[in-house]
C-alpha positions in Angstrom: 137.3 44.6 114.4 137.1 44.9 118.1 135.5 48.3 118.1 133.0 47.1 115.6 132.0 44.2 117.9 131.8 46.4 120.9 129.5 48.9 119.2 127.3 46.2 117.9 127.1 44.4 121.2 126.3 47.8 122.9 123.5 48.5 120.4 122.0 45.0 120.8 122.1 45.1 124.6 120.0 48.3 124.5 117.6 46.7 122.0 118.2 49.6 119.6 117.9 49.3 115.9 120.6 50.9 113.8 118.1 53.5 112.6 117.2 54.5 116.2 120.8 54.7 117.2 121.6 56.8 114.1 118.8 59.2 114.9 120.0 59.6 118.5 123.5 60.4 117.2 122.4 62.5 114.3 124.3 60.3 111.9 123.2 58.1 109.0 122.3 54.4 109.3 125.2 53.8 106.9 127.6 55.4 109.5 126.3 53.1 112.3 126.6 50.1 109.9 130.1 51.1 109.0 131.1 51.3 112.7 129.7 47.9 113.3 131.3 46.3 110.2 134.7 47.9 110.9 134.6 49.8 107.6 135.0 52.9 109.7 137.1 51.8 112.7 136.6 53.5 116.0 140.1 55.0 115.8 138.9 57.0 112.8 135.9 58.3 114.6 136.3 61.8 116.1 136.6 61.9 119.9 133.5 64.0 120.3 131.5 61.5 118.3 132.8 58.7 120.5 131.6 60.7 123.5 128.2 61.0 122.0 128.1 57.3 121.2 128.9 56.5 124.8 126.3 58.9 126.1 123.6 57.7 123.7 124.3 54.1 124.6 124.2 54.8 128.3 120.9 56.7 128.0 119.4 53.8 126.0 120.2 51.4 128.8 123.1 49.6 127.1 124.5 47.0 129.4 128.0 46.9 127.7 130.3 49.2 125.8 128.9 52.4 127.2 132.0 53.9 128.8 134.0 56.2 126.7 137.2 54.6 128.1 136.0 51.2 126.9 135.4 52.6 123.4 138.8 54.3 123.4 140.5 51.1 124.6 138.8 49.0 121.8 140.0 51.6 119.3 143.6 51.4 120.6 143.5 47.6 120.3 142.2 47.9 116.7 144.9 50.4 115.9 147.5 48.0 117.2 146.2 45.1 115.2 145.7 47.2 112.0 149.2 48.6 112.4 150.7 45.2 112.8 148.8 43.7 109.9 149.9 46.7 107.7 153.6 46.7 108.6 153.6 49.8 110.8 156.3 49.5 113.5 155.1 52.4 115.7 153.7 50.8 118.8 153.5 54.0 120.8 149.7 53.9 121.4 149.5 50.2 122.3 147.4 49.0 125.1 149.5 48.0 128.1 148.9 44.3 127.8 152.1 43.3 129.5 151.2 45.3 132.7 149.4 44.3 135.8 146.5 46.7 135.8 142.7 46.8 135.2 143.2 48.5 131.8 145.7 45.9 130.8 143.4 43.1 131.7 140.6 44.7 129.7 142.8 45.1 126.7 143.9 41.4 127.0 140.3 40.4 127.0 139.5 42.4 123.9 142.6 41.2 122.1 141.8 37.6 123.1 138.3 38.0 121.6 139.9 39.1 118.3 142.5 36.4 118.2 140.9 33.4 119.8 137.2 34.1 119.7 136.9 34.0 123.5 134.2 36.7 124.0 134.7 38.6 127.3 132.0 37.7 129.9 130.4 41.2 129.8 129.8 40.9 126.0 128.9 37.2 125.8 125.2 37.6 125.9 125.2 40.2 123.1 127.9 39.1 120.7 128.6 36.3 118.3 131.1 33.7 119.7 133.6 33.9 116.9 137.1 35.2 116.2 137.1 38.7 115.0 140.2 38.1 112.8 140.6 35.3 110.2 143.3 32.6 110.7 145.7 34.2 108.2 145.7 37.5 110.1 146.0 35.7 113.4 149.0 33.8 112.1 150.6 37.0 111.0 150.0 38.7 114.4 151.4 35.7 116.2 154.6 35.8 114.0 155.1 39.5 114.7 154.5 38.9 118.4 157.1 36.1 118.5 159.5 38.5 116.6 158.9 41.2 119.3 159.4 38.6 122.0 162.7 37.6 120.6 163.9 41.3 121.0 164.4 41.9 117.3 162.9 45.4 117.8 164.7 46.0 121.1 164.4 44.7 124.6 161.7 47.2 125.5 159.1 45.4 123.4 160.0 41.9 124.5 157.5 41.7 127.4 154.8 43.2 125.1 155.6 40.6 122.5 155.4 37.8 125.1 152.1 39.0 126.3 150.8 39.2 122.7 152.1 35.7 121.9 150.1 34.3 124.9 146.9 35.9 123.5 147.5 34.8 119.9 148.1 31.2 120.7 145.3 30.8 123.3 
């Protein structure tokens, strides 16, 4: 979802075709298409390949999505949403959205894009202004976030749930 949108925006900002990016990475066009559609989410892409993607994007002059940390954060946000939508209750690798840090703010922007369609400024020129999740999934995420906020899974996730509720109902 988020990783797919980040990869597509990065490719578009460098004016690369999928074929050209695939050749630079020594992968198939189908692989690049799968990353951009979310069929292969970034959290399923090996770390070394994410490094290569970041480096190739940077060399091509990509204006967004070139930092490895950004790709990893997008993959963590996707892993969180996928886990929530599939009933996993292990939130150990969640982005720190309830914190006051640059990483937390970046994660909030990416999650807000998925949940409300508010494209982060840096991606706006190269991405479609749309929600990355459908309304049914957004409703489910919001319900789970409210449940976390209510401390049903312990007090340690209440702040996280509150931060996620704020993003889901924007």
